[in-house]
N, C-alpha and C positions, 0 to 999 in steps of 0.2 A: 499651205505650209511648204517648207523647203526641207529636204533631207540632205544632210551633209555627211560625208564619210571622211575621216581623217585618221592618220596613224601617228601615235606617239611612240617613239623608240627609246627604250631604257637600256643603256649599255652598262655592263658591269666591268668587263675586262677584255683585252684581246683574247681571241680563242686560242692563240698560240701560247698563252701564259698558263702554266699548270697543265692539267689534263683536260682542257677544254671545258665543256659544259659540266661534266661530273665534278670537277674540283670547285666550281663556283656555284653549284646548285643551292647549297644552304643560304648563301648571301642573296641569290636571286629570288628564292622563295620569300625571304624576309622582306625584300624590296617590293615584291608584288603585293604582299599583304599590306605593307605600309601605303602603297599606292591606292589600294581600294579603301583603306581606312581614311584617307584624306580626300577621296573623290566625292564631290557634290554632284550627284547624278542628274540634277536639274540645272546645274550651273547658276545657282541662286535664283531659280525660277525663270530663267531665260528660255529653257527648252520646253517645248510643248508636251513632251513625254520624257520619262527618264532615259538617260543615255543607255544604249546597248553597247557593251564592250566585249570584244572577243580577245582572248589572251593567247599569245603565241610565243611561249618561251623557246629558246634555241640559239642557234648561231645566225647572226644577222650581219650582212655586209653594210658598212658605212664608209664611204670614201673608198680607199684602197685596202681597208682592213676588215677582217671578219671578227665580230665581237660576240661574246656570250651576252645574252640580254633577253629582252622581251619586247615584242611588238604589241601594243594595245591598239586594236582597231575599233575606233569609236564610230557609232552612227548616231547622229543627232537630228532631231526634228524640231524645227523652229517655225513658229507662226509669223508670217510677214503680212 
């Protein structure tokens, strides 16, 4: 098997908009919930074990801008 770790970054808005994380938190929570509602933890049977996903909401840099968002840190195990 091979274990892969990858990050999917979900951004909501620039951190400078509004009051940072606090003003965007309700939207971010809804998006995190929708993300997990749509997640197929075995990627249609491709993964040898269900994906492990660590959720890291907060302020995340992307390019030259800090964004309110969430990093989803996936660990996948694939049989080769």
